[in-house]
C-alpha angles and dihedrals in degrees: 000000000000100000117086118266120282119266118242091266092047092235092159097038090116090064091049091054093045091053094056090084118106116263115202091190092057094037092239124144127221106279092207103053095124142020089254092056091046090054092047093049095047092049087058101044105022113017093172090070087079116184165151097210130210130219087256089057090052093050090047093052094045092049092048089049090062090054091048092051090051091054094045089051090051090050092053090050097042086235134137112273121237107271093231092054093050090047091052092054094046091047090054091052096045093047097053108032109101115229132173126245124193116227137179111218136154091003094303141088117255136180119220125193117228116206112003139157119016131194143190117004090355089069090058094044092053094044091051091049090052089048091055090054090052093049097043097046103025130099093252097061091112088063091068113092140146117256111264093213111121109267095356115144098192131108126218142202100228117224091199139014090258098053110111105156131072088221129019090202093047118030093011092055092045091054092048092049091048092050091049091050092049091048091050091046092051089049093051091045091050092050091047092052092047091049091048092050091048091049091049092050090048092051090047092050091048092050090049092050090049092052090049092052091050093050094055116103 
């Protein structure tokens, strides 16, 4: 995981989930390819999710991850989010937030709780939905940005206004190497062109001198 560790309230958990996708440019594999990997990842970022997890849990998390990535992308572009992604997040919140309901039953007033405790993958889904609210409406929204590394599909929580890469050792190093190569290539190309021009001028001068020698009586 390239993004800094989650805070105690998991306010950037959505970015952590989004960054579990495979990134061919970085050489990283999908971190949620199996139930075992899902369990391992959740134990690190959200221990309260518990487990074990079913194949249905894995499919649910992976599908929700796609919706989360769509919303994060919209946030970085100040664009409208895809309606289905927004609906998925709001559905997760509405389904799991406990709320009271007043009922009259058996000649007495009673309060029932709608929603309530969640477990397994549902814990992650709800926590990520809450995380998206914190990112979208919080004061640190400007810190969310896509990695500027060529081909990178990850997001980052920038520590400064100048941070552009999800990893200085990964994408940052690749960009620096690429820039160095391009600079070296331009330098070699420039020297080659200069050498060619010098050689052409030399041949032209030699040809001129030869014609002058031939024209003398």
